[in-house]
N, C-alpha and C positions, 0 to 999 in steps of 0.2 A: 504493500500500500504506500502511495506517495506521501511524503511528509507535508506537502503543500497542495492545496487545491486551487486552481485558477478558475475564476468565474468568468466565462465567456458569454457572448451574446445569446447563443441558443440554450444556455443552461437554465433549467427550471428553477425559479426562486432567486434569480440573479438580482442583486441590489444595483439599481441604476446609479451610475456615477454622478449624473447631474443632480441627484438628490442628496449627495454627500458633500461635505465641506472639503476644501483642499487642505490636507493635513501636512504639516511640516515634519520632515524626517528627523532633522537635527534641531536642537534648541539654540537659536541665536542668543548671545548674551544680553541683548537689549529687550527681549520679549518679556512683558511683565507677568504673564500667566503661563503656567505649565502644569499639565495633569493629564486626565483621560476622561473619556465619556463612555459610560456603560449603558447598553440597551438590554433590558431584562424582559424576557418573554416566557411566560409560564403556561403550561397546559395541564388540565385535569384529565388523565388518560385511563385510569382504572380505579377500582375500589381500594386496592392495596398492592404494594410492591414488596416482594420478599427480598430484602436487601442482602442477606447472606448469600442467597442463590444468585442474585444479580451480580454481586461482587465476583463470584467465581466465573460467571459467564463472560463478563466484560474485562476481568482482570484489573478493575478500577480500585481506587483507594477510598477509604472513609474520610469524609470532609471533617477537618478540625474546626472546632468552635473558637472564634477569636473574641477576646474581651479587651476592654480598654486598659486594664491593668491586671496583674497576676491575680487569679481567683482560684479558689479550691477546685479540685477535680470534679466535684459533684455539680458544678455550674456548667451544664452542657446539654446537648440534645439527648433525650432519652434513647432515641435510636438515630444516631447521626446519619445524614444522607450520604449516598454514594456519589463521588465526584469523578468525572472523566474529562480530561483535557481534549478539546476538539483540535482537529488539524487546522493550521492557519488557512484563512481564506484570502486570496489575492484578488482585489478588484481590478477592473480593466485599466484604471488609472495608475495602478501599481501600489496603492495603499494596502496595508495588510490588516486584516481583522483577526485578533486573537479571541479565543472563546473557550468556555467550558460548559458542561452540562451536569446538573445535579438531579438525583432521583430521591424523592422523599417517600418514606414508607407509607404515607396515606394517599399515594397515587398521583402526586404532582411531579411533573418534570419541568425543570427550570433551565433555560438556555440564556447565557449571558455573553454578549459580544462586547469587546472592549477595543477602543481606538485611541491612540495618543492625541493629545491636543496641546498646541502652543500658539499663543497669539495675545490679542488685547481683549478688553471687555466688550467692545462692539462686536468683535468676531464671535465671542462666546454667546452673546445674546442672539446674533443671527443664526448660529448653529443650533441653539436650543429651540428657537422658533421653527426652524426647518424640520428638525427631527421630531419634536413633540407633536406637531400638527400635520406634517406632510409625509415624512419618510416612513415606509412600512417595511419592517424586517420579518413580518409574520410568515410570508411564504417561504423564506429561507429557513427560518427556525422550524416551521412545520415539516419541511422536507428532511431536515436533519433528524428531528425526533422520530419521524416515521421509519427512517432507515435504522436508527438505533433500536427501536422497539421491535423490529422484525427479529433481531437477534436476541433481544431480551424477553421475548414472548413467554418462555416458560416461567419467568419470575413474576408475571403479572397475574393478579387475582381479579377476576371479573372485569376484563377490559371493556371499555365503552365503545360501542360500535357507531353511535351517533357522532355528530360533529362535536369536537372537544370544546369545552369552555376554556377561555384563555384570558390572561391579564398581561399587560405590558407596563413597564415602568422605566424611567430614565434617571440616571444618576450622573451628575456633573461634578467630578472630583478634581479639585485643584490641590496639588501637593506643594506648589511654590507660587508665591505672589511677590512681585517686586517690593522690596522694603520689609518683607516678613512682618506684616501688621498683625496685631492681636485681633481677636474676634471683635472686640468693642470698636477698635479703630477701623476694621474692615466694614462693619455695618454703618459706622458714622460716615465714612468716605464713599462707599460703593454699595450701600444698602439698596438703592434703587436698581442697580444692575443685578444684584442677587435676586431680588423679587421678580424681575423680568425673566431671568433664567429659569426660576422655579415655575413660573406661569407659562413660559414659552411665548412671551409677547415681545414684539420689536419696539412698541411704543412705550414711553414712560407711563407708569401707573399712577393713579391718584394716591394722595397721602394716606387715605383710609385703607385702600386696598394694599398698599405697601406695608402698612403697619400690621394689618391682619395676617399677611404672609409671614412677616418676620417675627410674629409672636410664636410661631411654631419652630423655634430654634432651641438648640441645646449645646452646651459646651462642657468639657471636663477640665481641660487645661486652658490657660489664657489664650493660647495660639491654635485652638482648634474650634471648628464650628460646623454644625449640621443644621440646615434649614429644610424642613420636610414639607412637601406638598402632596396633593392627592394623586398626581400623575408623574411628578418629578421631584428630585431632591438635589440640593447644593451641599457639597461637603468640602471643607477646607481642613486638610489634615495630612499627616504623613501617610504613606501607603499602608503601613502596618496599623496605624490608628484608624484609618478609614475603613479597614476591613470589618470592624465591629458593626458600624452603621450599615455597610453594604449587606452583611449577612442577615442582620435583623430586618432590613427592608425586604430582602428576599423572602425571609420567613413570613413576615406580615402579609405580603402579597400572596404567598401560597395559602395562608389561612383564609384570606378573602376569597380566593378561588374555591376553596373547599366549602365555605359557608354559602357561597352562591350556588354551588351544586346541590347542597342539602336543601336550600330554599326552593329551588326548582323541583327537586324530587318530592318534597312535601306538598308543594302547590299542586302538582299533578295527582298525587295520591288523594289529597282532599277533594279535588274535583271529581275523581272517580267515585269516591264515597258519596258525595252529594248527588251525582248522577244516578247511582244505584238506589238511593233513597227516593229520588223523584220518580224513578221508573216503576215504583211499586214495592220498594223494599220495606215499606211500613204496613203492607197488607197483612191480614191474619196469617195466611199460609205462607206468604212470601217471606215472613219474618224468619222462617227456618233457614233461609238462605243467608241471613245476616251473620250466621256463625262463621261461614267461610270468609265473608268479606271482613268481619271483625278480626279473624285470625291473621289475614293478610296485612291488615292495617297495623296490628300489634307487632308483627314481624318487622315491618318498616320502621316502627317506632324504636324497637330495640336496636336495629342496625344503625339508624341515624344517631341515636344516643351514644352508642359505642364509638362510632366514627368521629362525632364531634368532640367527644372527650379525648380521643387520641390526638386529633389535630390541635385541640386547645391546650393540651398538656405536653406537647412534643418537646418543649424546651423549658428549662427551669432557671430561675435567677435567685437562688437561695441566699446568695451573699453579694452578688454584683449588682448593687442598687442602681448604678448609672446605666448599665445595660438594660435593666428592667424599666427605668424611666424612658430610655431611648426607644425601647420596643413599644411601650404604651403610647408614646407620641406618634410613632410611625403607624401603629395599628389604627389609632384614632383618625389620622389624616387620610389613610387609604380606605377607610370605611369598614373595618373588621367589626367593631362593636355594633354598628347598625345592622349588618347582615346577621350577626350572631343573635341579636334581639329578635329579628324576624324569624329566625329558625326556632328560637325558644318559644315564641308566641304560637307558631304553627305546631310545634310539638305539643304544647298545652292544649290547643284546639283538637289535635288528633287524639290525644288521650281522653278528652271529654267525649269525643265522638265514639271512641272505642267503648267506653263505659256505657254510653247510651245504647249502642248496638247490642252489647251483651245483655243489658237490662231488657231490651225489646225481645231478644231471643228467649231469655229466661221466662218472661211473661207468656210468650207464645207456648213454650214447652209446658208451663204450669197449667195453662188453659186447656191444652190438648189432653194432659193427664187427667184433669178434672172431668173433661168431657167423656173420656174413656170410662172413668169410674161411674158416671151417671148412666152411660149406655149399659154397662154391665148390670147396674141395679135395676134398670128398666126391664132388661131381659129376664132377670131373676123374678121380678114381680109378675111379669106376664106369665111365666111358667107356674108361679105359685097359685095365681088366681085361676088358671086353667086346670089346676090339680095334677099337674104332671111334674115329676121330679126332673131336675136339670141334669 
């Protein structure tokens, strides 16, 4: 297998070079900004991935959990994802895309493309606007994931045959800024540019909008900064320091993807139950059929409860409070709590429906049993008054 893959015109999933910025191969000494841009695309492909089996199939390694400072060993993923480095992708213009792919045990596959960046603030703003709103890496990432999963198929539990749910997210990481400003100095002098990058806007934003964006910021040391948005994030930190935020943003987006899946699954299941009840599921004799429908609903309830618990508790922050706060901020901005609340509400509704259907079935069964007793008594009385033994 070649170490590099060149994307040519007829290649399916090619990234058009006109949609990409001109990337500088070497960093001139007078360029004020230096870093990289990460494009994160995630897919919900199956109910579960057997990571031990997958590791053997792919010969891949377990991804390490990175934290801002040294933390005890129990601060980690309960089941660390399997990570595989992708072959470099060469664009027609000659720029190189580095990438990796991670497999999470709850069925999410995450692809990350990384490109180097160097330039000024105007160039970074233009780049963010072009990528956040215009450039689409989905076809390329989809093609890669499908190829990988063909080989990894034995490790997939209940793979989804319908179109995969997906999420994308952009991370603009600056490791060097001219003058090495602190986070406070950076926000004071270039907060407007930072807010534009996070929103993907080329025009300056209003004071109120800029303040709203910059409220979602967090720092651990004086010279690091993370500003988290719903679709993109700005990170100013060393490569090792930024790894914490990148991993937690990846995890938060994978959780969002899972809760979206559970929300759709429960919505469909509830619609099926309502349709069943409207078609006559509440009639006297048709109530007997509710036992099967209730059993199916209860199975879905148990499955979703187990899967949501697994996704919700996949990573622990028992002593790294900064990482916990960073994750809470990231999850809140991308919408994890909102979808989690929706799932919990629908689980509660499904539980109430299940109890209602079971009560309906029990009432029907009790009525039939009472009716059978009455019929037997009538038969006995008939034979008694006719003077014939039964």
